[in-house]
N, C-alpha and C positions, 0 to 999 in steps of 0.2 A: 726568710729574713723577717725581721720585726717591721710591720707596716706602720703602726702608729701606737701611741701611748694608749694602753687599754683603760676602759672604764673600771671603776673599783669593783663592780659586781661580776666582772667577766674573768676569764683566765688571764694570767699574767702576760702571755705572749700568744701571738698568732704566727704560725709557721706557714708560709705560702710556697708551694712547690710549682715551678713553671716547667712544663715540658715542651720542647720545640724541636722541630726537624732540622733546624739550622742554628748556628750560634746566635745568641742574643747580643745585639750591638747597642741597644738603647732601651731605656725604660722610663716611663712617665708615671709618677705616683699621683693617683687621684685625678685623672684627666677631667672628671665631671664635678670636681669640688664637692664631694660627698663626705669627706672625713673631717673630724674636728680639727686636724692640723691646718686646714685652709683658713679657718677663723678660730684662733686660739681662744677667743672669748667663750666659745662653746665648752671649753674644758673646765671653766671655773665659774660661769655665770649662768643662772637659769633664765636671765633676761638680757640677752646680748645687746649692746648699745654701740652705735657708730656715731661719735660726736665729732664735728668738724668746725673749725673756725672760718668765718666769712663764707660759709657755704649753706645754701638752703637745704632743708631735709629732703632726702630722696627716698620715698617710700620703698621698702624692700621687705620681702617675705621672711628673710632670715635674720634681719636685725632691726632694731628700733633706731631710726635716724634722727639725729638732733643737729641743728645748726645754731651757732651762737656767735655773738659779736658784741663789741662795745658800742655805745651810742652817745651822741652829744645832741643837745637841744638848746634852744634859746627862746625866752619869753620876755616880753616887755615888762611884765609884772613880777617875774620870778628870777630874772637874770639868766646865766648860763647853767645848763644842767648836764650831768654826766651819769652814766650808768651802764648797764649791760642787759641784753635781751637774748632769749633762747626760744627756739621752736622745735617741737618734736612731732613726728608723724609716723605712723605705721602704714602698711599697704592698704589700699582702697580707702584712704582718708579715715582710718580708724585710730582711736586713741590719740587724738590731736591734743597736744599740750602746748601752752604758751606761758612764758614768764618774762617779767621785766621789772627791774628796780632802777629808779632814777633819783639822783640827789641834786637838790638846788642849794649850793653853798650859801648864796646870798640870803635866802630865806632862813636857813639854819642858823646863820650868824646874826640875824635881825633880832635885837633885844625886844622888839615889840611883838614877836611871835609868841603864840600861846603855848605851844609844845614843840619839841624837837621833830615830831612827826610832820609838822606843817611843811617842812622842807624835803619830804620824801614822797615820791610817787611810785605806784606799783600797778602791775596787772598780772594776775594769775588766772588762767582759764584752762578748762579740760572739756573735751567732747568725746563721746563714745558712741559708736554705731552698734545697734543691736539688730541683727538680721541682715539681709542683702541691701546693697546701696539704693536700688531702685525703689523698693517699698519697705524700707527699714525704719526702725524707731531710733531716734538719736536723743541722748540725754547730754546736757551741757550745763556748765556753771562757770561763773567768773566773779572775781572780786577786783574792783578797780578803784584807784585814786589818782586823779590827774588834776593839777591846777586848782587844788582846794575843794574838789568835788569827789564825793565817795559814792560808789554804787555797787551793790551786790545783786547778782541775778542768778536764777536757776530755772531750768525749763526742759521741756520735752517736746520733740518735733516728730511728726509722722508724715512720711512722704508717700504719695501715690503717683504713678505715671499712667496716663490715659491718652489714647489716640482718638480724636474726633475728626472724622473726615480724613484729611491729609495733614492735620495739625496735631502735633504732640504737645500735650500739656503736662506740666509737673504741678501737682496739687499738694500743698503743704498745710497741715493743721498743727498749730503749736499752742502751748500754754507756758507762759513765763511769769514768774513771781519776782518782784524786785523791791529793793530798798535803797533809798538815796537820801543824801543830806549834804549841806555845805559845812565843812569843818573849819573853814578859815575866812577871814575877811578879805582875802585876796582870791576869792572864788572866780571861776570862769564867767566872763561876761559876753563872750562872743565878740561882735563888733559894735556893741551898744555901749556908749560911754556914760550913760546916766547911771546913778547909784553904783559907783565903781566897786566891783567885786561882790555886790550884794543882790544882784538880780535873782540869783538862784536862792530859793528860800533856805533858811538855816534849820527849818523843821525836818524831823524824820518822816519821810513820806513812804508809805507802803502801797503797792499796787499789784494787780494781777492783770495780765494781758492775754486775751484769747484771740487768735488770729487765723484767718483762712486766706490762702493765696493760691490763685490759679495762674500759672505763668506759661504763656505760649509764645515767648519771644516778643513780637510786636503787639500781640493780644494778651491782655492781662486783667485780672480782677483781684481786688484785695478788700476784705472786710475785717475790721478789728474792733473789739470792745475792751476798753481798759477801765477798770474801776479801782478806786483807792482813795486814800486820804491821810491825814497827819496822825502820827502816834503821840504828838505833843503839841503845844501851842507856841509856834515860833514868834519871837518878839522883834525881829528885824524889820526895817521899813518896808521891804518888798512884800512881806506877808500882809501888812496893813493896807497896802495899795492894791495888790493884785489878788490876794486870797490865798487859800491853803488847800483847796480840793485838787483831785487828780483823776477825774473820770472823763473819758473822751470816747465817742463813737465815731468810727472812720469808715467811709465807703469810697473807694476810688477805682478807676479802671481806665483802660486805653485800648484803642484799636489802631492798626497800622497796616500799610501795604507797601511793597517794594516793586518798583518798575525800573529795571535796569540799574542805573547809578543812583536814582533818587528813591528816598523813603519818606512817605508821608504818615503822620501820626496825629491822632486827636486823643486827648485825655481829659478827665474830669474828676473832681473830688468834692465830697461834702463831709464836714466834720462838725460835731456838736459836742460841747464840753460844759462843765460846771461854769456858772456865771463868775464864781470866785476861784477860777483855775490858777494854780501856781504858775509863776511866770515861765519856768523852764518848759512847761508843757503848752503854753499859749501858742496859738497858730500865728504865723507870720506870713503876710502876703508877699508872694514871690520867693520865699525862702522856706527854711525848715525850722521847727521849734528849737529852742536853745538846747534842749537835751539831745536832740538829734545832731546838732552841730558839734556838741561836746563828744558824743560817742564816735563820731567820724574822725579818726586820727589825723587825716590831712587837714580837715576844717579846723580842728582844735589847735593843731600845731601852727598853721598859718595865721589864724586869727589872733592867737596869743603873741606870736612873733612880730606881727605887723600892727599891734593894737595902737601904738602911738602915732602911726602914719596912715590910719584907715581912711580919714577924710581926704588926705592928699592923693592917695593912689586909688581911691574909690573902689575898695575891695569889699566883697560880701559873699557869704555862702548863698547859693541859689538853688532852687528846687522848682518842680512843675506844679506850682501853687499860684497860678495866675500871673499878673504882670510883674516884671522885675524893675521897671523904670523908677518906681517909687522908693526903691531902696536907696536912690541917690538923694532923697529928700531929708526930712528931719530924723530919719532913722539913725543917722550918725550923731546928731546933737539933740536927741529927744529929751524931753522932760517927762516926768510921770503922766502929766495931763496930755502929752502930745503923742502917746503911743497909739491912740485910737485909729489912726489912719493906716497903720501897718499890722497891728496885733489885735487879737481878740480870742475869746473862747470858742467862737464858731467861725466857720469859713466855708465858702462855696467858690469854686474856681474852675476854669476850663482853659486848656492850652492846645494850640495847634502848631505844627511845624512841618516844613519840607526840608530835608537834609540830604547831603551827599558826602560820603566818606571815602578817604584815600588812606588806607592803613589806620594808624591811630589818630589821624587828624580828620576833622570834619567841618563843614560849613552848613549853615541853615538859615532859613527865613522863619521867623516865629511870630506868634501873636498870643496874647494872654489876657484873660478877664477874670475878675474876682472881687470878693468883698469879705471883710471880717467885721464881726460885731460881738458885743458882750451879752446883751439881753435879747431874748427872742423877738420882742416887738420892735427892736431897733432895725431889723432887717428891712431895707427899702430898695426897690428896684432902681431908683435913680442914684444910688450910692455906689454903684459898680464902678471900678477903675479898670482901665484897659490900656494896653500898649501893643506896639508892633515894631519889628526891626530885623536886624540880621546879627549873626554871631558866628564865631569860630571856637572850636574846642580841640583839646588834646587829651587823649586818654593815655596817661603816662604808663599805666599798668599793661597796656598793649603794645609797647615799644619792644620789639624782639631783642634789641641790643641790651636792654636793661632787665631782662627776665631774671637773671641771677640775683640782682639786687632787689627787684620787686618781691621776689619770693622770701626775702629776708626782712622786709620793711613793711609795717602796717601803714606807714604814711604813704609810701610809693604805691602800694597795692590799692589805695583808696583815692588816689590823686587824679582827678579829672579837672583840668584847668579850662577856663572859658573866658572869652572876651565878648561882651554883648554890646550892641549898639541899638538901644530902643529909640529910634529916630522919631517915633510918634507916640504921644501919650494923650489920653482922653482928658485928663485934668492936670495940665502942666503946673498949675499954681501950687499943687501939693509937692512938687519937686523944687521949683524955684519961682518966686513971684514974677521974675522977668522972662520966664520961658514962654515960648509958643508951643502949640501942639506939635508942629514939625520943628524939630531942633536936633542938632548933632549932640548926642549924649553917648557916653561909654561907661562901662562898668566891668571891672575885673572880678572874677569869682572862681569858686570851687564848687562843683556839683555835690549835693548832699541829698540822700534819700530821706524821706519822712519816716 
């Protein structure tokens, strides 16, 4: 009988003769799913695709898996947003592709808008692995526009795996070239209400980042050199106040140990940048630079949605860059001359913590110390700020019941919520003139990597 539709370059029919010592009572065609009839895409496509709505991509050797879904968003400055997103992936995380388009009707309809594009956001990214995953070379590129900020990046990453003693380290060397600018007066401001929409410089900034990372879990080391500058001369107020350069050197590391339920960790960082560093790259004590907050989808979405209520709910992105207590101070109602306490071109910091985790939830005791400054000779040992307290955190991406949705959402996959209680601060006057060193304080946040 005819087994399957033949390929064009073969005979028109295959005749199969079955010999059996007893009558045949049943037959199963293609029990191992090796013929084209199992997946009809193979009959007409050289690149078989399996696209599913509201499903994350499932890497498969036989098909390229794509998950797609609609999306909705809200921003205090942009209104309600609507769009669609899709993610594609091949086996072993090869040929990773992402696409997103979002429309902000309120911005599109605003007669004060400069162009129709002001009300459209997008993300298109592609990553391909060359070689084996453990020691392969990955090339990637992305073009992004979110909340008035545009960034285009391209890079290569080389991975090495090495075992030192009983510790396995993943070493990564990468080179990334980037271009960014603010194309709208409604640009992303993070949680800072000064210079609304204009903290991010409007100039075209080009930069190159060379980075080395050795990640052994609790033990890690990172060294990065970023150098760059403007392609033009921005005329907006932020450039006049904060500068237009984009070069920063970063060295950071951490060590940790686990004993039963508890994990202890100590980390330190030192960062040196141009004295006239653009604001989106300026270091923020207790938090991450504005560009890191913008690149993190969870931080960007929450900061923009809650922008009008930030002071009331005491929300801020947080990072392991010294004390977090001072984010409760004039950070929310800062003036250009008042940024000195929290932001600068240079930073030194150290953090220590003891934590215990139960599934995706954790609790910790923490302490932090650090200092930021703009000019090298402004560094003084008596200008360090410190704090200590306790906190709880929830890693949403680790909740098993949400795994299906986490794999479809860049916001959920980067969402680490935290509530911090810095009950001791070395200089409480920087937070509130009426505060004592020991005071009940609280801060809601989302964790962001630098």
